[in-house]
C-alpha positions, 0 to 999 in steps of 0.5 A: 051326766054331762058336767058344766065346763069349769073354765066358763066361770070365774075362779071365785065362782068355781071356788065357791062351788067347790066349797058349798056344792053337794058332793055325790057319786064318788068313784074310786080311781084305781091309780095311786097309793092313796084313796082318790075319788072322782066326784060330782059337785052340784051347785044349784043347776050347775054340776062339776067334776072334781077330785076328792082326796080324803084324809082317811084315805092317805097311806102312812108314810115314814117321812111325812106326818100322817094325815097332812097330805090333803093340807099340802095339796091346798098349801101348794095351791095357795102358794101358786096363787100367791105367785100368780101362777095358775097351773094348779087347778082350783083346790079347797079343803072341805068335808066330803063323803069320807070326811075332810080332805082336799077337793080339786077342779077336775081337768079334762086331760089330753091323754097323750100329754105329759112332761116328755111331750111338753118339754120340746114346745113349752119350756117357759111353762115348764120353767115355772113348774120346775121352780115351783117344785124347787121352792115347795120341795116337791118330793114326787114330780112324776112325768104324768103330773104335768100335762096339757088339757084338751083346750091347750092349757098346761096344768100341774097336779098331785102336790101332796108330798111337798113342803117338808122341812128336809131337802127332798126334791125328787122330780123328772124335770131337770132341764134347768139344772144350774141355769139362771132363773128368768128375771120375771120369775125371780121378781115373783119369788121375791114378792112371795118371800115378802108376803111370807114375812107379813102377818097379813100376807100369805102366811095367814093361809099357810100357818094352819096347813104347815108346821112352823119348821116347814114354814121356816124351811120354805123361807130358807128355800126362797132366800137361797133361790133369790141369792143364787139366781139359779136352779139347783143341781142334783144332790149326789147323796140321795135319790133325785128322781121319783119312782115310778117316774111316770 
């Protein structure tokens, strides 16, 4: 079966297809500690491939509340969209063959592409991803979680371990340590903070996804980034790189 190219339709059309399309042909993917499925989404005559991560397939963690990783995947997409950063594939929450979970646009990856191949030629894109990891408190930024697709676009995936209230930043992207954050990115972060302060802003979408203390921690991280204007340093009191790192 040959799927339609999701890049040929608008973001709203793709989101609608992911929300209402029929999910079939779940194929368990062997990588990862949680159950992840490659599925086909049929929306009328169109068919798309997508990544389905059901809540019931999440492995228990000692430091993240059980059954919340799929919500964090979607929260990451919501925040990235509020920042006008399009490197996270279109993501929704919906019922699937194994219950509620996240459903995300499948990206046809250049298999030779990862953080290490991107760092020499795509620092501008990596700066955005690194800043996103800081503000979302990403505890699991592996090298294989950012890559280029076969069309040349750069993407970032696997955001289930984000938005914890405690400092947990673990990433392979430490290229920007203590460097000034680009001015245009600071402006976008300031806009996000302003939106979080409004009941009609992005807070409306995030409130059902994250605990109140996690939303307050997000506020504080944004304020610290805006005050310092620089990327953080590594924390000498904890592990700063995920394991495995690739």
